[in-house]
Structures are given as structure tokens and as C-alpha cells.
Rosetta silent file (secondary structure, phi, psi, omega in degrees, C-alpha in Angstrom):
SEQUENCE: MTLLEMSAYYADSAALIRTRIAELRAAERAETDPDAARRLRLRIETLRPLLRETRELAVLTARYYDRSYHKHEKYTL
SCORE:     score description
SCORE:     0.000 S_00000001
   1 L     0.000  133.151  179.549  -14.500    8.866  -12.453 S_00000001
   2 L   -87.166  164.892  177.514  -15.500    5.199  -12.491 S_00000001
   3 H   -63.740  -34.103  178.010  -14.470    2.613   -9.938 S_00000001
   4 H   -64.743  -40.006  176.007  -12.332    0.909  -12.578 S_00000001
   5 H   -66.430  -38.314  177.521  -10.448    4.153  -13.151 S_00000001
   6 H   -63.238  -36.770 -179.420  -10.061    4.570   -9.400 S_00000001
   7 H   -62.515  -35.105  177.327   -8.583    1.086   -9.155 S_00000001
   8 H   -65.614  -39.550  176.948   -5.805    2.117  -11.547 S_00000001
   9 H   -65.472  -41.156  177.067   -4.989    5.079   -9.310 S_00000001
  10 H   -62.746  -42.621  178.935   -4.945    2.832   -6.257 S_00000001
  11 H   -63.657  -41.393  176.879   -2.632    0.388   -8.041 S_00000001
  12 H   -63.272  -41.776  178.737   -0.310    3.231   -9.057 S_00000001
  13 H   -64.185  -40.753  178.020   -0.282    4.540   -5.502 S_00000001
  14 H   -62.060  -39.575  178.259    0.507    1.079   -4.168 S_00000001
  15 H   -64.204  -39.835  178.244    3.458    0.831   -6.552 S_00000001
  16 H   -65.913  -41.838  178.842    4.766    4.191   -5.337 S_00000001
  17 H   -65.069  -42.793  178.511    4.412    3.179   -1.695 S_00000001
  18 H   -60.509  -41.059  177.836    6.142   -0.148   -2.390 S_00000001
  19 H   -64.069  -42.517  179.984    9.020    1.705   -4.065 S_00000001
  20 H   -64.734  -39.323  177.603    9.328    4.091   -1.130 S_00000001
  21 H   -62.309  -42.131  177.850    9.420    1.198    1.329 S_00000001
  22 H   -62.147  -40.982  177.824   12.225   -0.399   -0.695 S_00000001
  23 H   -63.296  -43.063  179.708   14.142    2.891   -0.635 S_00000001
  24 H   -65.884  -37.746  177.601   13.686    3.196    3.125 S_00000001
  25 H   -63.934  -41.457  177.812   14.853   -0.396    3.672 S_00000001
  26 H   -63.996  -42.192  178.640   17.996    0.283    1.648 S_00000001
  27 H   -64.865  -36.898  178.303   18.629    3.460    3.638 S_00000001
  28 H   -64.818  -43.045  178.913   18.095    1.540    6.877 S_00000001
  29 H   -63.640  -34.473 -178.220   20.645   -1.105    5.887 S_00000001
  30 H   -83.127  -14.099 -174.942   23.173    1.596    4.994 S_00000001
  31 L   -73.407  134.568  178.159   22.539    3.619    8.150 S_00000001
  32 L  -100.360  -21.748  179.213   25.231    3.490   10.838 S_00000001
  33 L   -83.324  119.517 -178.344   23.394    5.569   13.441 S_00000001
  34 H   -60.578  -36.617  179.479   21.060    3.304   15.467 S_00000001
  35 H   -66.993  -41.818  178.205   18.584    6.113   16.167 S_00000001
  36 H   -65.802  -38.947  177.852   18.313    7.024   12.503 S_00000001
  37 H   -64.205  -39.508  178.166   17.876    3.352   11.590 S_00000001
  38 H   -63.789  -42.003  178.150   15.104    3.055   14.191 S_00000001
  39 H   -63.549  -38.616  177.315   13.302    6.081   12.732 S_00000001
  40 H   -64.826  -42.001  177.519   13.532    4.544    9.263 S_00000001
  41 H   -61.445  -41.615  178.573   12.075    1.264   10.583 S_00000001
  42 H   -63.293  -39.311  178.329    9.213    3.169   12.202 S_00000001
  43 H   -64.735  -40.681  177.712    8.507    4.945    8.918 S_00000001
  44 H   -62.402  -44.859 -179.764    8.475    1.594    7.107 S_00000001
  45 H   -65.425  -28.121  176.149    6.084    0.160    9.683 S_00000001
  46 H   -71.570  -35.973 -177.013    3.839    3.194    9.213 S_00000001
  47 H   -79.815  -25.854 -176.170    3.715    2.684    5.452 S_00000001
  48 H   -59.492  -46.181  176.549    3.031   -1.075    5.480 S_00000001
  49 H   -63.849  -35.373  177.805   -0.666   -0.833    6.506 S_00000001
  50 H   -63.218  -40.842  177.124   -1.150    1.933    3.958 S_00000001
  51 H   -63.375  -45.784  179.985    0.299   -0.315    1.265 S_00000001
  52 H   -60.431  -47.245 -178.860   -1.935   -3.218    2.271 S_00000001
  53 H   -66.373  -36.648  178.679   -5.085   -1.094    2.292 S_00000001
  54 H   -65.542  -41.372  176.412   -4.211    0.535   -1.025 S_00000001
  55 H   -63.285  -44.765  179.569   -3.757   -2.879   -2.631 S_00000001
  56 H   -60.458  -42.595 -179.503   -7.035   -4.108   -1.160 S_00000001
  57 H   -69.800  -31.175  175.851   -8.895   -1.065   -2.455 S_00000001
  58 H   -62.727  -43.368  179.171   -7.361   -1.475   -5.909 S_00000001
  59 H   -68.800  -45.237 -178.465   -8.792   -4.989   -6.095 S_00000001
  60 H   -60.013  -46.953 -177.963  -12.131   -3.988   -4.565 S_00000001
  61 H   -71.916  -28.968  178.420  -12.703   -1.081   -6.933 S_00000001
  62 H   -71.663  -33.831 -173.651  -11.579   -3.078   -9.968 S_00000001
  63 L  -112.571   16.302 -173.960  -13.950   -5.951   -9.245 S_00000001
  64 L   -56.687  -41.609 -176.968  -16.795   -4.149   -7.497 S_00000001
  65 L   -93.262    2.723  178.679  -19.407   -4.919  -10.147 S_00000001
  66 L   -77.831  114.435 -174.998  -18.140   -8.442  -10.844 S_00000001
  67 L   -62.720  -29.637 -177.902  -20.903  -10.730   -9.561 S_00000001
  68 L   -81.095   -8.665 -177.779  -18.554  -13.622   -8.878 S_00000001
  69 L   -84.413  128.293  175.865  -16.292  -11.488   -6.672 S_00000001
  70 L   -92.000  112.647 -174.464  -16.812  -11.844   -2.941 S_00000001
  71 L   -62.289  151.952  179.011  -16.141   -8.422   -1.529 S_00000001
  72 L   -66.870  128.393 -175.404  -13.660   -7.898    1.221 S_00000001
  73 H   -61.380  -29.912 -178.078  -15.501   -7.989    4.539 S_00000001
  74 H   -62.329  -31.956 -175.156  -13.493   -5.060    5.868 S_00000001
  75 H  -108.082   15.423  179.013  -15.018   -2.703    3.306 S_00000001
  76 L   -95.081  134.008  178.265  -18.583   -4.044    3.298 S_00000001
  77 L   -85.918    0.000    0.000  -21.265   -1.945    4.929 S_00000001
């Protein structure tokens, strides 16, 4: 598997995570139990860093061999 192919998988995963976050937000708004709403918020907050990192890796793997691309410092060895 090439890095370009991996970037497509990362982008697809990011879209799935984004969709799940939207579903959880809708469920949180509809929730009447404060404890259940709090658990939904915690789940959303758990997924947000995963979404950010997945997006970053999609860009990094798509442009890894592009000479003009300045790699993300977080993922540079």
C-alpha cells in the first residue's frame, strides 16, 4: 500500500469520525438526562483529537513526497 492510498483511508476514517461526532451532538441535544448528556459530551471530546490527528495524517501521507510541502512538525522524526 502506498502513502497516497493510505491518505484516502485516513480521509475516509476522518469522514466517519466527523459523522459520528455529529450524531453524538444531535443525541446530546435531544437528551433529557443530564448524566447521559454528560457522557455523550465526554465521548465527543474523546473523538475530537482522533479526528484532528486523522485529518493531519491524511494530509501528511498524501503530500509526503511533495517537495514543496513542509511536513507537520508533530510527525517529523
